[in-house]
C-alpha positions in Angstrom: 37.9 -69.3 -38.2 39.9 -68.4 -35.2 37.2 -66.3 -33.3 36.9 -68.5 -30.3 40.7 -68.7 -29.8 41.1 -64.9 -30.0 38.3 -64.4 -27.6 39.8 -66.9 -25.1 43.2 -65.2 -25.6 41.7 -61.8 -24.8 40.0 -63.2 -21.6 43.4 -64.7 -20.6 45.0 -61.3 -21.1 42.9 -59.7 -18.4 45.2 -58.5 -15.6 45.0 -60.5 -12.3 42.7 -63.2 -13.8 43.0 -65.9 -11.2 42.3 -69.0 -13.5 43.2 -69.6 -17.2 40.2 -69.7 -19.6 40.1 -72.9 -21.7 38.0 -73.8 -24.7 35.5 -76.5 -24.1 33.5 -77.4 -21.0 34.4 -77.2 -17.3 37.0 -79.7 -15.9 36.6 -81.8 -12.8 38.5 -79.2 -10.6 38.3 -75.5 -10.5 38.1 -74.1 -14.1 37.1 -71.4 -16.4 35.7 -72.3 -19.8 34.4 -70.7 -23.0 32.1 -72.7 -25.4 29.5 -72.0 -28.0 25.7 -72.0 -27.3 22.8 -73.0 -29.6 21.1 -70.2 -31.5 23.9 -68.7 -33.4 22.9 -67.6 -36.9 23.9 -66.1 -40.1 22.2 -62.7 -40.3 23.3 -61.7 -43.8 25.0 -63.6 -46.7 26.8 -61.7 -49.4 27.4 -62.7 -53.1 31.1 -63.4 -52.4 30.3 -65.8 -49.6 31.1 -63.4 -46.7 28.5 -63.6 -43.9 27.5 -61.4 -41.0 26.9 -63.7 -38.0 25.6 -63.5 -34.5 27.3 -66.1 -32.3 26.2 -67.1 -28.8 28.8 -68.2 -26.2 28.9 -69.0 -22.6 31.7 -68.5 -20.1 31.5 -70.8 -17.2 33.4 -71.0 -14.0 33.5 -73.8 -11.4 35.0 -73.4 -8.0 34.4 -74.1 -4.3 34.6 -70.4 -3.6 31.6 -68.4 -4.7 33.5 -65.1 -4.1 36.3 -66.2 -6.4 33.8 -67.0 -9.2 31.9 -63.8 -8.6 34.9 -61.7 -8.8 36.3 -63.5 -11.7 33.2 -63.5 -13.9 32.6 -59.8 -13.1 36.1 -59.0 -14.1 35.6 -60.8 -17.4 32.2 -59.3 -18.0 33.5 -55.7 -17.4 36.4 -56.3 -19.7 34.3 -57.8 -22.5 31.6 -55.2 -22.2 34.3 -52.6 -23.2 35.8 -54.8 -26.0 36.2 -52.7 -29.2 38.9 -54.5 -31.0 39.6 -58.2 -31.5 41.9 -59.2 -34.3 41.9 -62.5 -36.2 45.4 -64.1 -36.7 44.2 -65.7 -40.0 42.0 -62.8 -41.4 39.0 -65.1 -41.2 36.7 -62.7 -39.3 36.2 -59.0 -38.6 34.9 -58.2 -35.1 31.9 -55.8 -34.8 30.7 -56.0 -31.3 30.1 -58.1 -28.2 26.9 -58.0 -26.1 26.4 -59.3 -22.6 23.2 -61.2 -22.8 23.2 -62.4 -19.2 25.3 -61.0 -16.3 27.1 -63.6 -14.2 24.5 -66.0 -12.4 24.6 -69.2 -10.5 23.8 -72.3 -12.4 24.7 -75.1 -10.0 25.8 -76.1 -6.5 26.5 -79.7 -5.7 27.0 -81.9 -2.6 30.8 -81.7 -2.9 30.8 -77.9 -2.5 31.3 -77.0 -6.2 29.5 -74.0 -7.5 29.1 -73.1 -11.2 28.3 -69.6 -12.4 27.6 -68.6 -16.0 28.0 -65.5 -18.2 26.4 -65.4 -21.5 27.5 -63.2 -24.5 26.6 -62.7 -28.1 29.3 -61.7 -30.7 28.6 -60.0 -33.9 31.2 -60.7 -36.5 31.7 -60.8 -40.2 33.1 -64.1 -41.4 35.1 -64.1 -44.6 34.8 -67.1 -47.1 37.8 -69.4 -47.0 39.5 -69.9 -50.3 
C-alpha cells in the first residue's frame, strides 16, 4: 500500500515548504518526517478482504529555529486539514478523510539548541486486498 508515500508527496507539494518531508524518523540535523503511530486499526472488514482503516501518523520537525518549525507545521496542518483527494498510484487504497488530532505542539528542546515539534493526524482510508 502506498498511502504514506502519497501523503509525503502531498506534503512536499505544498508551496514554499522550507524543508523536504521524509518517511521515517527525524535526522541528526534539521528535518521534517512522517511516520506511523500506534493505535491504528481496522474498523470494518468486508467479505472480499477490503478493509476500512483508521491510521495514526505523526509529522515531526526538528530545527534550531522555533519560528521556522511553527510556520512549517502550521502550513502543513492547514493544507492537510483541507485535503479532499489523495490518489493511490497502485490502486491499493481509497482516501476518505484526514483528521488533525493534535495541532502543532512542542515535544522537546535540548542543550544543543534543537527543538522538536509534532503534529498528529488520523487518516481514514479503504484498503483493497492485494491479489
